[in-house]
N, C-alpha and C positions, 0 to 999 in steps of 0.2 A: 589513137590507142583506145582499146576497149574500156579501160578503167575510167575514161573521161566521159563515157556515156552513162546514162542511168542504168543501174543494175536491175535486171529482171530476174526475180526469184520465183521459182515454181515450187509449190508445196509438194513434198514427197509423201509417200504412203505413211499413214499413222503407225506409230510404234506403241504397242500396248505396254502397260506397266509390268506385266509378267516377263515380257521379252527383255525389258530394261533390267529387271532384277536378275534374270538369268545371265545376261551379259556381264553385269557387275560381279556376280559370283564367279563366273569363269575368269574374269580379269584378276580377281583376288587370288584364285587358285594358281593362275599362271605366274603372278608375282611371287607367291609363296614357293613354288617350284624353282623359279629363277634364283631366289635368295638362297634356297638350300643348295642348289647346284654351285652357285658362286661361292658359298661358304665352304663347300667341300674342296673346290679348286684352290681356295685361299689357303686352307690347311695343308694342301699338297705342296704348296710353294714354300712353306716355312722351312728355313735352314738351307734352301738352295742358293747356289752362288751364280751371280751374273756379272759379266763384264760388259760395260757400255762404252762404245768407241765413238767419238765425235770430234771432228776437226773444227772446233770452236772453243771458246772459253766458258768455263762454268762460273756462274749459273746463268749466263746471258742468253743462251739458246733455249727458248721455252719448251720446244717439243721433246728433246732428249732429257731436259731437266725434269719435266713433269713425268716422263716415263720412269726415271729413276725414283722419284717420289712415290709413284704408285707401287713399284716393286718392293721398295723398302717397307711400305705399309703392309704388304702381303707377307712380310717376314723374311724376305730374301736378303742375302748379303750382297751389296752392290759395290763393285769397283768401277769408277767413272774415269776413263782415260781421255784427256782433252789437251788443248794447247794452253800454254801459260799466257797470262795477261799482263805480266811484268810486275805485278804487285803481290799477289797471293803466293803462299809457299808452294813448293813443287809437290808436296804431299800433305794432306790433312784429312781429318774426318769431320764432316759438317752435315747436319740434318740427317745423320745416320748413314751417310754415303762416304766411301773411301775415294777421295779425289786424287788423281795422279795427273800432274800438269807437265806436258812435254815442252821444253824450251825451244819452240820453233816460232819464228816471226811470221804469223799467218796474215798475209795482206793480199788485197786484190792486185792483180798485175797481168803480165803477158802469159802466153801459154807455157813458156819455159819456166817462168816463176812458179806457176801453179804446179807444174810437173815436179819441180824440186821439192816444194812443200809437201805434196802428196806422198812422194817416195820416202822422204825423211820421216814423216809421221807414221806411215805404214810400218816401217822397220822398227821405230821406237815403240809403237803400241803392241806390235807382235812380240817384242822382247819383254815388255812388261807382263803381258798375258802369259808368256812362257814361264817367266820367273815366278809369277803368282800361282802357277799350276803345279809347281814342284811338290807341294805337300797336299793341296786340296784342289781337285780338278774343278773346272767350271761346269755347271749344268746348262748354262745359256750364255751366248755372246750376242749382244744387241748392237748391230752396226748401223750407224747413221751416215748416209751420203750427204755432202759430196766429199770425196769421189766415190763412185760405185765400187771401185777395186779396193777400197778400204777393207772389204770383206776378206781380203787376203791375209790380214792380220789375225783372223780367227781360224786359219787352217789347222794349226796345231791343236788348239782346244777341240776342234771338230773331230780330228782323228781320234782323240781320247774320249769321245762320246758327247761332247757339248752340242746342243741344238743351236742353230744360227738363225737370227732374224735380221733381215736387211730392210731398213726403213729408208725408202727412197723419197726424201723430202722433195726433191726437184729432179726432173728428167734432164740429165746432162746433155744429150744431143740437142734438145730444144734450146737449152741455155746457150750452148755453143753457137747455134744458128742466130740467136737473138743478140748476144753480146758482141760477137765477132763478125756478124753479117755473113755467115757461111751458108752455102746451098746445101740442101738435104743430101746431095750426092757427093759432096766434097770428101776428101780423104780423112780429114779430122773428124767429121761427123760420123762417117762410116766406122772409124776406129772406136769412137765412143759408143756406138750401137753394139759393136762386137764386145767391148768391155762390159757393157750393161748386161748382155746375154750371158757372158762368162760369169759375171758376179752373181746374178740371180740363181744360176745353176748351183752355186756353192752355198745357198741359203735354203733352210727348210721351210721358211715362211717369208713372204715379202709384204711389206706394208707400204701403202701409198696414201696421200692426203685427200684424194677425192675420186669420184667414179670416172672422170675424164682420164686421169692418169692410169686407172686400172684398165680402161679400154685400150689406151695407147700401149701399155706394157704387154697386155695379153696379145696384142696384134703382132708383136715382133720379138718378144724375149722370154715370156713365161706363161705357163698354163694358168688360166684364170682362176682355177680352184686353189692355187697357191698364193693368190693375191687377196689381201684384206684391206679395207679402207678404215683408217683412223684419221678423222678430220682434225684440223688445227683450230679447234673451238676455243673461244675465250675462257679464261679461268674465272669461274663464277665468284671466287673470293676477291678478285680484283675488279671484275665487271659484273656486279650484281644486277639482276634483272630489274628494270624499271618500266612500268607500262607507258606506252606512248600517250602523249597528250597534245592537244591542238596548239599550234603556234601562230596566233593571229598576227597579221601584218601591223606594223607600227612605225614609229619614227626611228627606232633603233636600227643599227646596221643588221643586214641579213647576212649571217655568217655561214660561209661554205668552208668546210674543214677537210684538209688532207693531212694524213700522218703516215709515215712509212719511209722506205728507202727513196732517196732523191736521185733517181737515175732516169735516163731518157725513155726506157721502155715503159715506165709508169706514167708517162704522158702529162706531167705537170705543165708543160708548155702549152698543151691544148687548153688547159683550164685558163691560162692567161688570155688566150685568144677569145675564149668564151666570155670572159669577164669584159673584154673590150667591146664585144658585141652587145653587152647589156648596159653599156655606159648610160644611155638615155632612158631605157625602160626600167632599170633597177640601179640607180646611182648609188644607193646605200649598200650595195653588195660588197662584201669583203671576203677575201680568200685567206684563211689562216693556215699556215704551213708548219708542220712539226716534223723534224727529222734532222739528222746530222748534215751539216753543210758539205756540199760537194761542188766540183767544177760545173756540173750541170745546173745546180741551183743558181750559181752566179749568172749563167746564161738566162735562166728563167727570170731572175730579178732585173737583169738588164732589159729584157723584153718588157717587163712591167713598167720600167722607167720610160722606155720608148713609147709606150701606149699611155703615158701620163697616169699610171695606176699605182704609183708608189705609195699612196695613202690607202689604197684598197687591197694591196697584197702585203701581208705581214708574215715574216718568218720568226718563229719563236724558239728555234733550235731543237735539239734532241732532249726529250723529257722522259722520266720514268713512267711506267704504265699508270701508276696511281694519279699522276698529273694529267696523263692523257684522258683518263676518265673525266676529270673536271673539265677539260677542254671540250670533250664531246658533249657534256651536259650544257655547256654554254653556247654550242653552235646550233644552227638551224637545220643543216643537212650535211651528211657525210658524202664525200666524193671519192670515187675510184676512177680516175681519168685515163686508165691504161690505154696505150696504143695497141693496135692489133698486130701481133707477131706470133711466132711459133710457141713461145712460152706463155704469154698472157692468154692465148686462145684456150689453154687447158687449165689455167690457174683459177682457183677459187679463193680470193683474198680473205684472210681472217678478219680484216678491217670491216668487211660487210657485217659480220656477226657482232663485232664490237659496237658498231653504231646501233644496230638493231637491239642489242641487249640493253642499251640505255635509252631506247625509245625514239631514235632519230631516223628519219627517212634517208634512203640511200640512192644515189645516182651512180650507175655502173654501166660499162660497155656490154653490148649484147654478144657475149662469147660463150662457147660451149661449156667451159668450166663453171660459169655462173648460171647459165640456163639449165644445167642439170638439176639445180636446186630451187631456182627462182623463176617465176613467170612475170608477165606484165602486170599482174594484179598484186604482186608482193614487193616489187622493186621498180625504180624508175630507170628505164633503159635508154641508151643513146647509141648511135653507131660509132664504134671505136674510131678515134682519130678525127671525128667530125665536130669542129668547134661550134658551128651553128646549131647542130642538133643538141649539143651539150648545153648551150645557152638557153635553148627553148625549154629544156627540162628544168634548169635552175629557175627560170622565170615562172614556170608552171607551179613548182613547189612553193615558191614565194607567194604567188597570187591565189592559190587554191589550198588553204590550210586544212579544210575539212577532208578533201579527197586525199591529201598527203597523209593525214592521220589514218584514214581507212587503209591505204596501201601499206603504211608502216605497221599497223596492227596485223595485217596478213603476213608481212615479212617476219614479224616476231613469232608467228606460229611456225614458220620454217626454222627459225633459230631454236625454238624450244625442242624441235625434233632432233637437234644435233648439238646439244649442250656438252660441255666437257665431262659432266657426270656420266652421260651415256657413252661417250667415246672412251672414257676411262674403263667402264665396265667391259667394253669390247676388247680392250687391251688385256684386262685381267682374264677374261675367258680364253682368249687366244693363247696366252702364255701358259695358263693352266692346262689347256688341252695339249699343247705341244710338249709339256714336261711330264704328262701322265705316263707311267711305265708302259701301259699297253699301247701307247700311240706308236704306230709304225711309220717311219718316214722313208 
C-alpha cells in the first residue's frame, strides 16, 4: 500500500502574501453572503408547518430526530408521526416537537410481517395528517423510508399544496437482496424498484445519505437534479472532535472496537477469524463488541469459543451514544468488518466518522460507498470478507503507531469536510429553497 512507503513531497509554486490576503478576503465575503442567504431562508421558514413521518420510535432514530430539531430551530411547527415504543404517551410535545405515536408493533420479520406493518402505518399516518390539516394546512411533509411507499401518506397534503421531501435512508431493493438473498431480477426486487420509482415521483425533493446512493437512484428512478446528499454525520455535541495522537505499543491489550447492528451482513464473524489469525503475532489483541444481542451474535461468540478466544472477544451490550464515545476513547482502532453485498457496497457507515471524530484509526472494506470519500492515505482498507487481509491491517496498525497516526490525521480532514454542522446547513438551504414562494416544482 502506498502509505507504507516514504512520502515524497514536491514543493509547489510559491504563493505570495498578496494572493493569500486576497484569498482570505474572498473567503470572508463568501461566508458573509452565505450567512445572509441562510438567515433570509431561516426567516422564510418561521411559522411554516411540517409533518415528519418515520416508521421508528422517537427519539431513537437519529436522522429524522435531528431533522426535526433543525426545523424547530428554524421556527417551523413540527408534527412528528412515528411508532409507539410501549412506554411514552401516544401524543406529547417535547423539545418543541408535537410527537404522535402510532400503536403498531414494529419488529423485524418476514416479508408478510413487514407488509402488514407498512400498510397499517401508512393508513394511520395519512389519517393523522388529514386530521391535522383540517384547520391549518401543511407547508411540507418530510417522509423517511423505510418503506419508500410511506410517501403515500403525504398525498392529501400534497394535493393541498404541501411540498414533499422523501428521505431514502436505505435503498430497499439492495436490502431485499442482502437480507433475503434475492437475485436482482427476482419478482420481489423488481417490485421494490417499481415502488421506489413510483415513490420518488411523488416527492418534490429526494434526499440520500451518500453519493453512491445518489448514483444508484439516478440510474434507475429519479433525475439526478432532484437528488441531494445529506450525510449521517456524527452529532458534534455527542462526538466532539479530538485530535489524533500516537498510540505506542505496550503491555496493555490492543483493543479493536466494533459497535453497531449485530447482523451477518456487517461481518463480525470475519473479525473473529482475523483475531484467530493473529493469535501468535498479537496475543494481546481484544475485540470489544457493542450492540444489542442477536442470534447472529451468539454464533459469533460460539465461534470465538471454538477458536479459544473467549478471553479476547468481549460483548458489552447495547450502550447509549455517550458511553460509546467513552468506549471509542479507550480503544486502539475502530473496525468496520462488513461483508461485500449489494447493500454494504454502497453504504458509508457513520461509525467511520465517529471513530475519526475521536482521533482513532479505522479499518474498513474497500467498497464504493466508502471509497467515494476515503482513499488509502486516510483509512486502512482490506478486501471485504477476507479475514487474512483484515488480520494484516490490524497487525500493521498495532505495530506502526506513527504511520497509523498520519493516516488518522488525513482521515480526520475528510471528517471535517462532512461534519453535522455542514450537513445541517445543507438541509436548511434545501428546505428554504423548496418553500420559497417563487420556487416552481
